[in-house]
C-alpha positions, 0 to 999 in steps of 0.5 A, spaced: 336 877 750 335 878 743 340 882 739 340 888 736 345 888 730 347 883 725 354 884 726 353 881 733 350 875 731 355 869 731 352 862 732 354 858 738 350 851 736 355 845 736 350 839 736 354 833 733 350 829 729 356 825 726 354 818 723 347 819 724 343 817 718 337 822 718 331 822 713 328 829 712 321 829 708 319 836 705 327 837 705 327 842 700 322 846 703 323 853 706 324 850 713 326 843 711 332 845 707 335 850 712 335 843 717 338 839 711 344 844 710 345 844 718 345 837 719 350 836 713 354 841 716 354 837 723 356 831 720 349 827 719 348 823 713 342 826 710 336 823 705 331 828 703 324 826 700 320 832 696 316 832 690 318 839 689 311 842 688 313 848 693 320 845 695 326 848 691 333 844 689 337 850 689 336 851 696 340 845 697 346 847 693 351 847 698 350 840 700 347 837 694 353 832 693 353 830 700 345 828 700 341 822 697 335 825 694 328 822 693 324 825 688 316 824 689 310 825 693 309 823 701 303 820 699 307 814 695 307 809 700 312 805 696 317 811 695 316 813 703 318 806 705 324 806 700 327 812 703 326 810 710 330 804 710 336 804 714 335 811 717 336 812 725 331 818 725 325 821 721 324 828 721 317 829 718 316 836 715 312 835 708 306 838 708 302 844 704 303 850 707 300 857 705 294 860 707 291 861 700 292 853 699 288 852 706 282 856 703 283 853 695 285 846 696 283 844 703 282 836 701 289 836 698 292 839 704 288 834 708 290 828 703 297 830 704 297 831 711 293 825 713 295 820 708 302 822 708 303 821 716 300 814 715 305 813 710 311 815 714 308 811 720 308 805 716 314 806 713 318 807 720 315 801 723 317 797 717 324 799 717 324 799 725 326 807 725 327 808 732 326 816 732 320 820 729 321 828 729 314 831 727 313 838 725 306 841 727 304 848 727 301 854 731 295 853 727 293 848 732 291 853 737 287 857 732 284 863 737 288 860 744 285 862 750 291 864 754 297 868 751 303 867 751 301 860 750 304 854 753 304 847 750 298 845 754 293 850 752 287 846 748 287 845 741 281 847 737 277 846 730 272 852 731 268 851 725 269 844 721 265 848 715 271 853 714 276 850 709 282 854 713 282 849 718 284 843 714 291 845 715 290 846 723 285 840 723 290 836 719 296 838 724 292 836 730 291 829 727 298 828 725 300 830 732 295 825 735 298 819 730 305 821 732 304 821 739 300 815 740 304 810 735 310 813 739 307 810 745 309 803 742 313 803 736 318 808 737 324 809 742 323 817 741 317 821 738 318 829 739 313 834 736 315 841 735 310 847 733 313 853 729 311 860 730 311 864 724 318 862 721 320 867 716 327 868 712 329 870 705 326 865 700 320 863 705 315 863 699 310 868 697 304 866 701 305 869 707 304 876 710 311 878 710 313 877 703 306 879 701 307 886 705 314 887 701 311 885 694 306 890 695 310 895 698 315 895 692 310 896 687 307 902 690 308 908 686 313 913 688 311 918 693 314 923 698 308 923 702 304 917 706 301 912 701 295 908 703 296 901 705 290 897 706 291 890 710 286 885 713 283 887 719 284 893 724 292 891 724 291 890 732 292 882 731 298 880 733 303 874 732 310 873 734 315 871 728 322 867 729 328 868 724 329 861 720 336 861 723 333 861 730 328 856 728 333 851 726 337 852 732 331 850 736 330 844 732 337 842 732 336 842 739 330 838 740 334 833 735 339 833 741 335 833 747 328 833 746 324 828 750 320 822 748 312 824 747 313 831 748 311 837 745 315 844 744 314 851 741 319 854 737 318 861 737 320 868 740 316 871 745 316 878 741 309 879 740 308 884 734 301 887 732 300 886 724 300 894 723 307 895 726 309 889 722 307 893 716 310 899 718 317 896 720 317 893 713 315 900 710 321 903 714 326 899 712 324 900 705 324 907 706 316 908 704 311 912 708 305 909 709 298 910 712 295 903 715 288 902 712 284 897 716 279 892 712 275 886 713 278 880 717 280 874 714 274 869 715 277 864 721 283 869 722 286 869 729 286 876 733 292 874 738 298 869 738 304 868 741 308 862 744 310 861 751 317 858 750 319 856 757 320 849 755 325 849 750 329 855 753 330 849 759 334 845 754 338 851 752 334 855 747 336 863 746 333 866 740 338 871 737 334 875 732 330 881 734 324 882 728 327 888 726 334 885 725 331 879 722 327 883 717 333 886 714 335 880 709 328 878 708 326 885 705 333 885 701 331 878 698 324 880 696 326 887 694 331 884 689 326 878 687 319 878 683 314 873 685 314 867 679 308 866 675 306 859 678 307 861 685 
């Protein structure tokens, strides 16, 4: 069951990583930093590789004295080899995320994705790293044929001419590389597909921070204010709070099976119009949803079936309403940097 109040949340995860040496690529990003902090608290010895293009070192402030930090690009093969030396596990999260980048920088999205993945594979094989934990994405499904969607539903790139699929297509390729090299060169390869992870300081290129930013800059009004959105608002997604996501990923580090794929998400499917209304309600703003043109290549419905990871003991603890509270608070108090 999803809990309904912040006071009710108490983390019960107790994964023990004492002494395990783990490299996290993209480890100062939103997801990576959450993982790194949790790993350090669990007793692991952690290395981080990140070029800080979108990552932020202050996300690691609480553990900075306990980690090794390799600053540089995942496309730098020599650096990746150096960072991978002597580790027991390699968690590969480095990638370019953010929908606007899929459209504006598709060649870079693919370059980081594919060249970076091959550097990780080559470095891990050279260093004889036994374990690879690989981040994929819900974007590999595009418009899934079955909802809720389990891990066996086919992956597709419906239109190679649409730059949006640079991201989802790249993720499909990284899965293929990881799983097929894993058959021969690794003791364990586990792929995880996150479904819309959100939390404070998650970046600015996502629907939740975009809505909050737009809402807080609306002129003051005691009546309903028009709020335009992409599409008709009936498009659905499921969202998972970052603490729940990290619980799930830690569980996969402990129990995920070799050559297996797992969703990390929730089954709380919500319409985008309802998401906007809930954020507005938490900000005490009255809005009237105004439908607009849908984004080219957008998805009408997406929600994961999480039965597979539930069998390992995963239980999401945050409802969307509960998880949005600290996110709304953070984005209300902070302004988007000019370079973001």
